[in-house]
VOKOL-863457 format. One record per residue: residue in three letters; x, y, z of N, C-alpha, C in turn. Coordinates in steps of 0.2 Angstrom, whole numbers, plus 5000, padded with zeros to 4 digits. Layout:
# VOKOL-863457
+------+------+------+------+------+------+------+------+------+------+
| rest |   nx |   ny |   nz |  cax |  cay |  caz |   cx |   cy |   cz |
+------+------+------+------+------+------+------+------+------+------+
|  ALA |    X |    Y |    Z |    X |    Y |    Z |    X |    Y |    Z |
...
+------+------+------+------+------+------+------+------+------+------+
//
This chain:
# VOKOL-863457
+------+------+------+------+------+------+------+------+------+------+
| rest |   nx |   ny |   nz |  cax |  cay |  caz |   cx |   cy |   cz |
+------+------+------+------+------+------+------+------+------+------+
|  MET | 5621 | 5408 | 5411 | 5625 | 5414 | 5411 | 5619 | 5420 | 5410 |
|  LEU | 5619 | 5424 | 5417 | 5616 | 5431 | 5415 | 5618 | 5438 | 5414 |
|  TYR | 5616 | 5442 | 5409 | 5619 | 5449 | 5408 | 5620 | 5453 | 5410 |
|  ARG | 5620 | 5455 | 5418 | 5619 | 5462 | 5423 | 5627 | 5463 | 5425 |
|  ARG | 5626 | 5471 | 5420 | 5635 | 5472 | 5419 | 5635 | 5475 | 5429 |
|  PRO | 5641 | 5473 | 5429 | 5642 | 5476 | 5437 | 5639 | 5486 | 5438 |
|  THR | 5639 | 5488 | 5434 | 5637 | 5493 | 5437 | 5627 | 5496 | 5435 |
|  GLU | 5624 | 5488 | 5436 | 5620 | 5490 | 5431 | 5612 | 5491 | 5438 |
|  PRO | 5608 | 5496 | 5437 | 5601 | 5496 | 5443 | 5599 | 5492 | 5446 |
|  GLN | 5597 | 5489 | 5453 | 5593 | 5486 | 5454 | 5588 | 5486 | 5453 |
|  ALA | 5586 | 5495 | 5452 | 5577 | 5498 | 5453 | 5579 | 5502 | 5450 |
|  ILE | 5572 | 5507 | 5445 | 5572 | 5509 | 5442 | 5565 | 5516 | 5448 |
|  GLU | 5567 | 5520 | 5443 | 5559 | 5525 | 5446 | 5555 | 5524 | 5442 |
|  LEU | 5549 | 5523 | 5440 | 5546 | 5525 | 5435 | 5539 | 5533 | 5440 |
|  PRO | 5537 | 5534 | 5434 | 5532 | 5542 | 5435 | 5527 | 5541 | 5433 |
|  PHE | 5521 | 5539 | 5436 | 5515 | 5541 | 5436 | 5509 | 5544 | 5436 |
|  ASP | 5506 | 5551 | 5434 | 5501 | 5552 | 5439 | 5499 | 5553 | 5441 |
|  GLY | 5507 | 5556 | 5442 | 5509 | 5562 | 5449 | 5513 | 5559 | 5456 |
|  GLU | 5512 | 5552 | 5455 | 5514 | 5549 | 5458 | 5523 | 5545 | 5455 |
|  ILE | 5528 | 5544 | 5458 | 5534 | 5537 | 5458 | 5534 | 5531 | 5461 |
|  PHE | 5532 | 5526 | 5454 | 5535 | 5520 | 5458 | 5542 | 5519 | 5459 |
|  LEU | 5543 | 5514 | 5463 | 5549 | 5509 | 5462 | 5549 | 5505 | 5459 |
|  VAL | 5551 | 5499 | 5452 | 5550 | 5494 | 5451 | 5558 | 5494 | 5449 |
|  ARG | 5555 | 5488 | 5456 | 5563 | 5482 | 5456 | 5565 | 5478 | 5450 |
|  LEU | 5570 | 5476 | 5447 | 5575 | 5475 | 5441 | 5576 | 5469 | 5444 |
|  ARG | 5574 | 5463 | 5438 | 5576 | 5456 | 5440 | 5577 | 5451 | 5434 |
|  ARG | 5581 | 5449 | 5433 | 5584 | 5446 | 5429 | 5583 | 5437 | 5429 |
|  HIS | 5581 | 5433 | 5424 | 5579 | 5427 | 5428 | 5581 | 5423 | 5419 |
|  ARG | 5586 | 5418 | 5420 | 5589 | 5414 | 5417 | 5583 | 5410 | 5408 |
|  GLN | 5576 | 5409 | 5411 | 5572 | 5410 | 5407 | 5569 | 5410 | 5404 |
|  ALA | 5568 | 5415 | 5407 | 5562 | 5424 | 5405 | 5564 | 5423 | 5397 |
|  ARG | 5558 | 5425 | 5395 | 5560 | 5426 | 5386 | 5558 | 5431 | 5382 |
|  ARG | 5554 | 5436 | 5388 | 5550 | 5441 | 5387 | 5550 | 5446 | 5395 |
|  TYR | 5549 | 5449 | 5394 | 5549 | 5458 | 5398 | 5543 | 5455 | 5402 |
|  THR | 5540 | 5454 | 5407 | 5535 | 5453 | 5412 | 5536 | 5459 | 5419 |
|  LEU | 5528 | 5460 | 5421 | 5528 | 5463 | 5427 | 5525 | 5462 | 5431 |
|  ARG | 5525 | 5462 | 5438 | 5521 | 5458 | 5443 | 5521 | 5463 | 5450 |
|  ILE | 5517 | 5461 | 5454 | 5514 | 5464 | 5463 | 5517 | 5462 | 5468 |
|  GLN | 5522 | 5462 | 5468 | 5520 | 5459 | 5476 | 5517 | 5463 | 5483 |
|  ALA | 5510 | 5462 | 5482 | 5504 | 5465 | 5483 | 5504 | 5466 | 5494 |
|  ALA | 5508 | 5462 | 5496 | 5510 | 5463 | 5503 | 5511 | 5469 | 5502 |
|  THR | 5519 | 5469 | 5501 | 5524 | 5475 | 5499 | 5523 | 5480 | 5494 |
|  ARG | 5517 | 5478 | 5492 | 5516 | 5484 | 5488 | 5525 | 5485 | 5482 |
|  GLU | 5527 | 5479 | 5482 | 5534 | 5480 | 5479 | 5533 | 5476 | 5470 |
|  VAL | 5535 | 5484 | 5466 | 5536 | 5481 | 5459 | 5541 | 5478 | 5455 |
|  ILE | 5538 | 5472 | 5455 | 5544 | 5468 | 5448 | 5543 | 5467 | 5442 |
|  LEU | 5549 | 5469 | 5439 | 5551 | 5469 | 5432 | 5557 | 5464 | 5431 |
|  THR | 5556 | 5458 | 5426 | 5556 | 5452 | 5422 | 5561 | 5452 | 5419 |
|  LEU | 5567 | 5454 | 5416 | 5570 | 5456 | 5411 | 5574 | 5446 | 5408 |
|  PRO | 5574 | 5446 | 5403 | 5579 | 5441 | 5399 | 5583 | 5443 | 5397 |
|  PRO | 5590 | 5435 | 5400 | 5596 | 5436 | 5398 | 5598 | 5442 | 5397 |
|  ARG | 5597 | 5445 | 5389 | 5600 | 5449 | 5385 | 5595 | 5455 | 5388 |
|  GLY | 5592 | 5459 | 5389 | 5588 | 5463 | 5391 | 5591 | 5469 | 5393 |
|  THR | 5589 | 5477 | 5393 | 5594 | 5480 | 5394 | 5590 | 5484 | 5397 |
|  VAL | 5591 | 5488 | 5401 | 5588 | 5492 | 5406 | 5583 | 5498 | 5402 |
|  LYS | 5588 | 5501 | 5399 | 5583 | 5505 | 5391 | 5576 | 5500 | 5390 |
|  GLU | 5573 | 5496 | 5385 | 5572 | 5493 | 5385 | 5566 | 5491 | 5391 |
|  ALA | 5571 | 5490 | 5399 | 5564 | 5488 | 5401 | 5562 | 5494 | 5406 |
|  LYS | 5564 | 5500 | 5404 | 5560 | 5507 | 5408 | 5555 | 5505 | 5403 |
|  ALA | 5558 | 5507 | 5396 | 5551 | 5511 | 5392 | 5544 | 5504 | 5394 |
|  PHE | 5547 | 5500 | 5391 | 5542 | 5492 | 5396 | 5538 | 5496 | 5399 |
|  ALA | 5541 | 5498 | 5410 | 5537 | 5498 | 5413 | 5534 | 5505 | 5413 |
|  GLU | 5534 | 5509 | 5411 | 5532 | 5517 | 5406 | 5527 | 5514 | 5401 |
|  LYS | 5527 | 5508 | 5398 | 5519 | 5508 | 5394 | 5515 | 5505 | 5400 |
|  HIS | 5518 | 5503 | 5403 | 5512 | 5500 | 5407 | 5512 | 5502 | 5412 |
|  GLY | 5511 | 5510 | 5410 | 5513 | 5511 | 5420 | 5507 | 5514 | 5425 |
|  GLY | 5503 | 5512 | 5418 | 5494 | 5514 | 5420 | 5489 | 5508 | 5421 |
|  TRP | 5492 | 5499 | 5424 | 5493 | 5493 | 5422 | 5495 | 5494 | 5432 |
|  ILE | 5502 | 5498 | 5431 | 5508 | 5498 | 5437 | 5499 | 5502 | 5445 |
|  ALA | 5498 | 5505 | 5444 | 5497 | 5513 | 5446 | 5491 | 5509 | 5448 |
|  ALA | 5485 | 5506 | 5445 | 5479 | 5502 | 5445 | 5478 | 5492 | 5449 |
|  ARG | 5483 | 5491 | 5448 | 5485 | 5485 | 5453 | 5486 | 5487 | 5460 |
|  ILE | 5493 | 5495 | 5460 | 5491 | 5494 | 5468 | 5487 | 5500 | 5471 |
|  GLY | 5482 | 5503 | 5467 | 5477 | 5507 | 5470 | 5471 | 5503 | 5469 |
|  ARG | 5472 | 5498 | 5470 | 5465 | 5491 | 5473 | 5467 | 5487 | 5480 |
|  LEU | 5476 | 5488 | 5479 | 5477 | 5481 | 5488 | 5478 | 5485 | 5494 |
|  PRO | 5472 | 5481 | 5495 | 5471 | 5481 | 5502 | 5475 | 5486 | 5507 |
|  GLU | 5476 | 5487 | 5511 | 5479 | 5494 | 5516 | 5482 | 5489 | 5523 |
|  ILE | 5490 | 5485 | 5521 | 5492 | 5484 | 5530 | 5488 | 5484 | 5536 |
|  THR | 5487 | 5482 | 5538 | 5483 | 5482 | 5546 | 5486 | 5478 | 5551 |
|  PRO | 5493 | 5480 | 5553 | 5497 | 5478 | 5559 | 5490 | 5478 | 5564 |
|  PHE | 5494 | 5470 | 5566 | 5489 | 5467 | 5574 | 5488 | 5471 | 5581 |
|  ARG | 5485 | 5472 | 5582 | 5482 | 5479 | 5587 | 5476 | 5475 | 5592 |
|  ASN | 5478 | 5482 | 5595 | 5472 | 5477 | 5604 | 5463 | 5480 | 5598 |
|  GLY | 5460 | 5479 | 5599 | 5455 | 5480 | 5597 | 5453 | 5479 | 5587 |
|  LEU | 5457 | 5474 | 5584 | 5456 | 5475 | 5579 | 5453 | 5466 | 5578 |
|  ILE | 5450 | 5467 | 5573 | 5445 | 5460 | 5572 | 5448 | 5458 | 5567 |
|  ILE | 5449 | 5449 | 5565 | 5454 | 5447 | 5562 | 5450 | 5440 | 5562 |
|  PRO | 5451 | 5437 | 5556 | 5449 | 5430 | 5559 | 5455 | 5426 | 5559 |
|  LEU | 5451 | 5419 | 5561 | 5453 | 5412 | 5563 | 5451 | 5407 | 5562 |
|  ARG | 5453 | 5406 | 5558 | 5451 | 5398 | 5556 | 5442 | 5400 | 5552 |
|  GLY | 5444 | 5406 | 5550 | 5437 | 5408 | 5547 | 5433 | 5411 | 5550 |
|  VAL | 5431 | 5413 | 5555 | 5428 | 5418 | 5563 | 5429 | 5424 | 5565 |
|  PRO | 5429 | 5425 | 5563 | 5432 | 5436 | 5569 | 5432 | 5431 | 5574 |
|  HIS | 5438 | 5436 | 5574 | 5441 | 5436 | 5583 | 5444 | 5445 | 5584 |
|  ARG | 5441 | 5443 | 5590 | 5445 | 5452 | 5590 | 5448 | 5452 | 5596 |
|  ILE | 5454 | 5456 | 5595 | 5461 | 5455 | 5597 | 5461 | 5461 | 5606 |
|  VAL | 5463 | 5457 | 5612 | 5460 | 5459 | 5614 | 5468 | 5462 | 5621 |
|  HIS | 5470 | 5463 | 5623 | 5479 | 5468 | 5624 | 5474 | 5466 | 5634 |
|  ARG | 5479 | 5458 | 5636 | 5477 | 5457 | 5641 | 5484 | 5461 | 5648 |
|  LYS | 5485 | 5468 | 5647 | 5494 | 5468 | 5652 | 5493 | 5464 | 5656 |
|  GLY | 5491 | 5467 | 5661 | 5493 | 5462 | 5669 | 5491 | 5455 | 5668 |
|  GLU | 5489 | 5453 | 5665 | 5483 | 5445 | 5664 | 5495 | 5438 | 5662 |
|  ARG | 5493 | 5434 | 5665 | 5498 | 5428 | 5666 | 5498 | 5427 | 5657 |
|  GLY | 5504 | 5423 | 5655 | 5502 | 5419 | 5650 | 5503 | 5422 | 5643 |
|  THR | 5505 | 5421 | 5638 | 5506 | 5423 | 5633 | 5501 | 5427 | 5628 |
|  VAL | 5496 | 5422 | 5622 | 5491 | 5421 | 5619 | 5487 | 5412 | 5618 |
|  TRP | 5479 | 5419 | 5620 | 5477 | 5410 | 5622 | 5466 | 5415 | 5616 |
|  THR | 5464 | 5410 | 5617 | 5457 | 5411 | 5615 | 5450 | 5411 | 5619 |
|  GLU | 5446 | 5415 | 5619 | 5440 | 5412 | 5624 | 5436 | 5419 | 5622 |
|  GLU | 5429 | 5418 | 5624 | 5424 | 5422 | 5621 | 5425 | 5428 | 5629 |
|  ASP | 5416 | 5431 | 5626 | 5417 | 5442 | 5631 | 5410 | 5440 | 5632 |
|  ASN | 5408 | 5446 | 5636 | 5406 | 5443 | 5640 | 5397 | 5444 | 5634 |
|  ASN | 5397 | 5446 | 5628 | 5393 | 5444 | 5625 | 5393 | 5438 | 5620 |
|  GLY | 5399 | 5432 | 5624 | 5399 | 5428 | 5620 | 5403 | 5428 | 5614 |
|  LYS | 5406 | 5430 | 5611 | 5409 | 5432 | 5604 | 5417 | 5431 | 5604 |
|  PRO | 5419 | 5428 | 5601 | 5429 | 5426 | 5602 | 5431 | 5431 | 5603 |
|  ILE | 5436 | 5430 | 5607 | 5442 | 5436 | 5608 | 5447 | 5431 | 5606 |
|  ILE | 5454 | 5435 | 5604 | 5461 | 5434 | 5607 | 5464 | 5437 | 5611 |
|  CYS | 5464 | 5434 | 5616 | 5469 | 5437 | 5624 | 5477 | 5434 | 5620 |
|  VAL | 5479 | 5442 | 5621 | 5487 | 5442 | 5623 | 5487 | 5445 | 5628 |
|  ALA | 5493 | 5445 | 5631 | 5497 | 5445 | 5641 | 5502 | 5451 | 5636 |
|  GLY | 5506 | 5452 | 5644 | 5512 | 5455 | 5643 | 5513 | 5462 | 5637 |
|  ASP | 5516 | 5466 | 5637 | 5514 | 5475 | 5637 | 5512 | 5476 | 5631 |
|  ALA | 5511 | 5479 | 5626 | 5507 | 5483 | 5621 | 5514 | 5480 | 5614 |
|  GLU | 5519 | 5485 | 5617 | 5523 | 5483 | 5612 | 5528 | 5475 | 5607 |
|  TYR | 5523 | 5468 | 5612 | 5525 | 5464 | 5611 | 5520 | 5460 | 5605 |
|  LEU | 5514 | 5464 | 5605 | 5507 | 5460 | 5606 | 5508 | 5459 | 5598 |
|  GLN | 5510 | 5462 | 5593 | 5509 | 5462 | 5585 | 5513 | 5454 | 5588 |
|  ARG | 5521 | 5452 | 5587 | 5523 | 5446 | 5587 | 5521 | 5440 | 5590 |
|  ARG | 5520 | 5441 | 5596 | 5515 | 5436 | 5601 | 5508 | 5434 | 5595 |
|  VAL | 5505 | 5440 | 5597 | 5499 | 5437 | 5590 | 5502 | 5434 | 5583 |
|  THR | 5509 | 5438 | 5581 | 5510 | 5432 | 5574 | 5514 | 5425 | 5576 |
|  ASP | 5518 | 5424 | 5582 | 5518 | 5418 | 5584 | 5513 | 5411 | 5586 |
|  TYR | 5508 | 5416 | 5588 | 5502 | 5411 | 5589 | 5500 | 5410 | 5585 |
|  LEU | 5497 | 5415 | 5578 | 5495 | 5411 | 5571 | 5499 | 5403 | 5573 |
|  LYS | 5505 | 5407 | 5572 | 5510 | 5403 | 5566 | 5511 | 5396 | 5568 |
|  ARG | 5512 | 5394 | 5573 | 5510 | 5388 | 5581 | 5503 | 5386 | 5579 |
|  GLU | 5497 | 5390 | 5577 | 5491 | 5386 | 5577 | 5490 | 5383 | 5570 |
|  ALA | 5492 | 5387 | 5564 | 5493 | 5385 | 5557 | 5496 | 5378 | 5556 |
|  ARG | 5502 | 5378 | 5560 | 5506 | 5372 | 5563 | 5503 | 5365 | 5564 |
|  ARG | 5498 | 5366 | 5570 | 5498 | 5364 | 5575 | 5491 | 5357 | 5569 |
|  ASP | 5487 | 5362 | 5565 | 5481 | 5363 | 5560 | 5485 | 5357 | 5553 |
|  LEU | 5488 | 5362 | 5552 | 5493 | 5356 | 5544 | 5497 | 5352 | 5547 |
|  GLU | 5500 | 5350 | 5550 | 5503 | 5343 | 5555 | 5496 | 5340 | 5553 |
|  VAL | 5490 | 5339 | 5559 | 5487 | 5336 | 5556 | 5482 | 5334 | 5548 |
|  ALA | 5481 | 5339 | 5545 | 5478 | 5338 | 5538 | 5484 | 5332 | 5535 |
|  SER | 5489 | 5334 | 5530 | 5492 | 5334 | 5532 | 5496 | 5327 | 5531 |
|  ARG | 5496 | 5326 | 5537 | 5499 | 5319 | 5538 | 5492 | 5313 | 5538 |
|  ALA | 5486 | 5315 | 5537 | 5478 | 5311 | 5538 | 5481 | 5311 | 5530 |
|  TYR | 5480 | 5315 | 5527 | 5480 | 5312 | 5518 | 5487 | 5306 | 5514 |
|  ALA | 5490 | 5309 | 5518 | 5503 | 5304 | 5518 | 5497 | 5298 | 5519 |
|  GLU | 5496 | 5296 | 5525 | 5495 | 5290 | 5528 | 5486 | 5289 | 5521 |
|  LYS | 5485 | 5292 | 5520 | 5476 | 5292 | 5515 | 5482 | 5288 | 5508 |
|  LEU | 5487 | 5291 | 5504 | 5490 | 5289 | 5500 | 5498 | 5286 | 5503 |
|  GLY | 5500 | 5284 | 5509 | 5507 | 5279 | 5509 | 5512 | 5281 | 5507 |
|  VAL | 5512 | 5289 | 5510 | 5516 | 5292 | 5508 | 5523 | 5296 | 5515 |
|  PHE | 5527 | 5297 | 5517 | 5531 | 5299 | 5520 | 5533 | 5305 | 5519 |
|  ILE | 5530 | 5309 | 5526 | 5533 | 5320 | 5524 | 5539 | 5320 | 5527 |
|  LYS | 5545 | 5321 | 5526 | 5551 | 5322 | 5528 | 5550 | 5328 | 5531 |
|  ARG | 5548 | 5334 | 5530 | 5546 | 5341 | 5532 | 5544 | 5343 | 5533 |
|  LEU | 5541 | 5346 | 5539 | 5537 | 5352 | 5535 | 5535 | 5359 | 5539 |
|  THR | 5536 | 5367 | 5535 | 5538 | 5368 | 5539 | 5531 | 5376 | 5536 |
|  ILE | 5531 | 5380 | 5540 | 5526 | 5387 | 5542 | 5531 | 5393 | 5539 |
|  ARG | 5529 | 5395 | 5534 | 5530 | 5401 | 5529 | 5527 | 5409 | 5527 |
|  ASP | 5530 | 5413 | 5525 | 5527 | 5416 | 5523 | 5527 | 5417 | 5518 |
|  GLN | 5529 | 5415 | 5514 | 5529 | 5413 | 5507 | 5527 | 5420 | 5502 |
|  ALA | 5532 | 5418 | 5497 | 5531 | 5425 | 5492 | 5527 | 5423 | 5489 |
|  SER | 5528 | 5418 | 5483 | 5525 | 5418 | 5478 | 5517 | 5412 | 5479 |
|  ARG | 5519 | 5409 | 5482 | 5511 | 5400 | 5482 | 5511 | 5400 | 5491 |
|  TRP | 5502 | 5396 | 5491 | 5501 | 5395 | 5496 | 5504 | 5390 | 5502 |
|  GLY | 5508 | 5386 | 5497 | 5511 | 5380 | 5498 | 5514 | 5376 | 5495 |
|  SER | 5521 | 5373 | 5494 | 5524 | 5370 | 5492 | 5526 | 5363 | 5495 |
|  CYS | 5529 | 5358 | 5489 | 5529 | 5351 | 5487 | 5535 | 5351 | 5485 |
|  SER | 5543 | 5348 | 5491 | 5549 | 5347 | 5487 | 5549 | 5341 | 5485 |
|  THR | 5554 | 5336 | 5479 | 5552 | 5330 | 5478 | 5555 | 5324 | 5482 |
|  THR | 5560 | 5327 | 5487 | 5561 | 5325 | 5494 | 5557 | 5325 | 5497 |
|  GLY | 5550 | 5326 | 5497 | 5545 | 5324 | 5504 | 5545 | 5333 | 5508 |
|  ALA | 5547 | 5336 | 5507 | 5546 | 5340 | 5512 | 5540 | 5345 | 5510 |
|  LEU | 5534 | 5349 | 5514 | 5532 | 5352 | 5515 | 5533 | 5358 | 5517 |
|  SER | 5531 | 5363 | 5512 | 5530 | 5372 | 5513 | 5522 | 5374 | 5515 |
|  TYR | 5520 | 5379 | 5521 | 5514 | 5381 | 5519 | 5514 | 5387 | 5524 |
|  SER | 5509 | 5392 | 5520 | 5510 | 5400 | 5525 | 5504 | 5400 | 5528 |
|  TRP | 5508 | 5403 | 5534 | 5504 | 5403 | 5539 | 5499 | 5407 | 5542 |
|  ARG | 5497 | 5410 | 5533 | 5492 | 5414 | 5534 | 5486 | 5410 | 5533 |
|  LEU | 5484 | 5403 | 5530 | 5481 | 5400 | 5530 | 5476 | 5400 | 5536 |
|  ILE | 5479 | 5399 | 5542 | 5476 | 5398 | 5549 | 5471 | 5401 | 5549 |
|  MET | 5469 | 5408 | 5544 | 5464 | 5412 | 5546 | 5460 | 5411 | 5540 |
|  ALA | 5460 | 5405 | 5537 | 5455 | 5406 | 5534 | 5449 | 5398 | 5537 |
|  PRO | 5445 | 5398 | 5532 | 5441 | 5392 | 5533 | 5444 | 5389 | 5536 |
|  PRO | 5440 | 5382 | 5541 | 5447 | 5375 | 5538 | 5447 | 5371 | 5533 |
|  HIS | 5438 | 5371 | 5529 | 5443 | 5367 | 5525 | 5447 | 5371 | 5519 |
|  VAL | 5448 | 5377 | 5519 | 5452 | 5382 | 5512 | 5457 | 5376 | 5517 |
|  LEU | 5463 | 5378 | 5522 | 5465 | 5376 | 5525 | 5467 | 5366 | 5524 |
|  ASP | 5462 | 5362 | 5526 | 5464 | 5356 | 5523 | 5465 | 5358 | 5513 |
|  TYR | 5462 | 5358 | 5512 | 5462 | 5357 | 5504 | 5470 | 5359 | 5500 |
|  LEU | 5473 | 5366 | 5505 | 5480 | 5364 | 5505 | 5485 | 5360 | 5504 |
|  ALA | 5481 | 5356 | 5511 | 5482 | 5351 | 5514 | 5484 | 5343 | 5509 |
|  ALA | 5479 | 5342 | 5504 | 5478 | 5337 | 5501 | 5482 | 5339 | 5496 |
|  HIS | 5482 | 5346 | 5493 | 5486 | 5348 | 5489 | 5492 | 5347 | 5486 |
|  GLU | 5497 | 5345 | 5491 | 5504 | 5348 | 5494 | 5506 | 5342 | 5494 |
|  VAL | 5499 | 5336 | 5500 | 5503 | 5329 | 5498 | 5501 | 5326 | 5492 |
|  ALA | 5495 | 5328 | 5489 | 5497 | 5325 | 5484 | 5500 | 5325 | 5477 |
|  HIS | 5506 | 5330 | 5480 | 5510 | 5333 | 5475 | 5516 | 5326 | 5477 |
|  MET | 5517 | 5322 | 5482 | 5522 | 5318 | 5482 | 5520 | 5311 | 5480 |
|  VAL | 5516 | 5312 | 5478 | 5512 | 5307 | 5470 | 5514 | 5308 | 5462 |
|  GLU | 5511 | 5315 | 5462 | 5510 | 5317 | 5456 | 5513 | 5327 | 5456 |
|  MET | 5521 | 5324 | 5452 | 5523 | 5330 | 5453 | 5522 | 5338 | 5448 |
|  ASN | 5516 | 5337 | 5444 | 5515 | 5340 | 5441 | 5510 | 5343 | 5442 |
|  HIS | 5501 | 5347 | 5437 | 5497 | 5349 | 5439 | 5491 | 5344 | 5434 |
|  SER | 5494 | 5338 | 5433 | 5489 | 5334 | 5426 | 5483 | 5335 | 5428 |
|  ASN | 5479 | 5330 | 5424 | 5477 | 5327 | 5424 | 5471 | 5322 | 5429 |
|  ARG | 5480 | 5318 | 5433 | 5481 | 5312 | 5434 | 5481 | 5318 | 5441 |
|  PHE | 5485 | 5323 | 5444 | 5484 | 5327 | 5452 | 5477 | 5326 | 5450 |
|  TRP | 5476 | 5331 | 5448 | 5468 | 5334 | 5451 | 5463 | 5328 | 5453 |
|  ARG | 5463 | 5322 | 5446 | 5459 | 5316 | 5448 | 5461 | 5312 | 5457 |
|  LEU | 5468 | 5317 | 5459 | 5471 | 5311 | 5464 | 5469 | 5315 | 5472 |
|  VAL | 5469 | 5323 | 5468 | 5465 | 5329 | 5473 | 5459 | 5328 | 5475 |
|  ARG | 5453 | 5327 | 5473 | 5448 | 5324 | 5470 | 5446 | 5318 | 5473 |
|  LYS | 5450 | 5311 | 5471 | 5451 | 5305 | 5478 | 5450 | 5306 | 5485 |
|  ILE | 5457 | 5312 | 5487 | 5456 | 5313 | 5496 | 5453 | 5318 | 5498 |
|  HIS | 5451 | 5322 | 5493 | 5446 | 5328 | 5494 | 5441 | 5330 | 5491 |
|  PRO | 5436 | 5325 | 5492 | 5432 | 5327 | 5487 | 5428 | 5335 | 5489 |
|  GLY | 5425 | 5337 | 5482 | 5425 | 5346 | 5484 | 5427 | 5349 | 5482 |
|  TYR | 5435 | 5347 | 5484 | 5439 | 5352 | 5483 | 5438 | 5360 | 5479 |
|  GLU | 5435 | 5360 | 5475 | 5436 | 5364 | 5472 | 5431 | 5372 | 5476 |
|  LYS | 5425 | 5374 | 5481 | 5425 | 5376 | 5484 | 5428 | 5378 | 5490 |
|  ALA | 5433 | 5376 | 5489 | 5440 | 5378 | 5495 | 5443 | 5383 | 5489 |
|  LYS | 5444 | 5383 | 5486 | 5449 | 5384 | 5477 | 5447 | 5387 | 5475 |
|  VAL | 5442 | 5388 | 5474 | 5437 | 5397 | 5473 | 5439 | 5399 | 5479 |
|  TRP | 5437 | 5399 | 5486 | 5437 | 5404 | 5489 | 5445 | 5408 | 5491 |
|  LEU | 5449 | 5402 | 5492 | 5457 | 5403 | 5488 | 5458 | 5408 | 5483 |
|  ASP | 5456 | 5409 | 5479 | 5456 | 5414 | 5470 | 5453 | 5420 | 5474 |
|  VAL | 5449 | 5419 | 5476 | 5442 | 5428 | 5474 | 5447 | 5429 | 5486 |
|  ARG | 5446 | 5426 | 5489 | 5445 | 5427 | 5496 | 5454 | 5430 | 5498 |
|  GLY | 5458 | 5425 | 5494 | 5465 | 5425 | 5498 | 5469 | 5431 | 5501 |
|  THR | 5468 | 5434 | 5498 | 5472 | 5440 | 5495 | 5471 | 5444 | 5501 |
|  GLU | 5465 | 5442 | 5504 | 5462 | 5448 | 5509 | 5465 | 5446 | 5516 |
|  LEU | 5469 | 5438 | 5517 | 5472 | 5438 | 5521 | 5478 | 5440 | 5522 |
|  HIS | 5481 | 5445 | 5518 | 5487 | 5448 | 5520 | 5487 | 5457 | 5519 |
|  ARG | 5482 | 5456 | 5521 | 5480 | 5461 | 5526 | 5481 | 5464 | 5531 |
|  TYR | 5484 | 5457 | 5535 | 5483 | 5459 | 5540 | 5491 | 5456 | 5545 |
|  GLY | 5495 | 5461 | 5550 | 5499 | 5458 | 5554 | 5505 | 5460 | 5549 |
|  ALA | 5511 | 5460 | 5550 | 5519 | 5461 | 5552 | 5516 | 5462 | 5542 |
|  VAL | 5521 | 5467 | 5541 | 5523 | 5465 | 5532 | 5526 | 5459 | 5530 |
|  GLY | 5521 | 5456 | 5525 | 5524 | 5449 | 5522 | 5523 | 5450 | 5515 |
|  ARG | 5520 | 5444 | 5511 | 5522 | 5444 | 5503 | 5516 | 5438 | 5500 |
|  ILE | 5514 | 5440 | 5498 | 5506 | 5439 | 5497 | 5508 | 5432 | 5494 |
|  PRO | 5506 | 5424 | 5491 | 5505 | 5420 | 5489 | 5500 | 5421 | 5483 |
|  LEU | 5504 | 5420 | 5477 | 5499 | 5422 | 5472 | 5496 | 5415 | 5472 |
|  ASP | 5500 | 5409 | 5473 | 5497 | 5403 | 5469 | 5499 | 5397 | 5474 |
|  VAL | 5499 | 5390 | 5474 | 5498 | 5385 | 5476 | 5505 | 5378 | 5469 |
|  ASP | 5508 | 5375 | 5475 | 5513 | 5372 | 5469 | 5516 | 5365 | 5472 |
+------+------+------+------+------+------+------+------+------+------+
//
């Protein structure tokens, strides 16, 4: 049972250093203490309360950590919508978005007159953001399907379903029923990073944990995975400055 009263607020306002931060309150039945986290792409501050926690204590906890909240939000990258002329990474390679209003088709890649890669988007400008996002999702699904099924074949397991999302808290996940889910933003990372995520999640179909046995299994099917893991830890946040506002994955599971 969670102890939220009917009149309990869903969020509180936190004044700090001339700014006001909105802090969303969230109860969790397994929480043992008050904790704060930032949904980086949305800049949302979330304060988790234990079942018997109070709003008064939560507010005091937030006020105590106001400097931490302001500093973390201040370091976050600005969201950059997809637009004509924007340079975004595709499989780790910078591509410039070029609007081709009068041409047929939707989205495709080619090289410009200088031999540099571009992403061409046909149609009206108002649809450019959605079309680029849909294109990246399709490319992500294709690459992750290929990589995941290759690793599944190595381990002798069967993938029941594969979905592409803009996940809230992780780059990928695996269910006990064999369903895999990935963030479409992995298509912007270098291929070896996407490949590592596929190996990671497929390995969970054998080991549903992060034990030493699990990491040995990952290393067996994807030697040298550490390089990709470090890239994701250090550079992964950058992938979420692009496109429609979503939520930054912070981990893999």
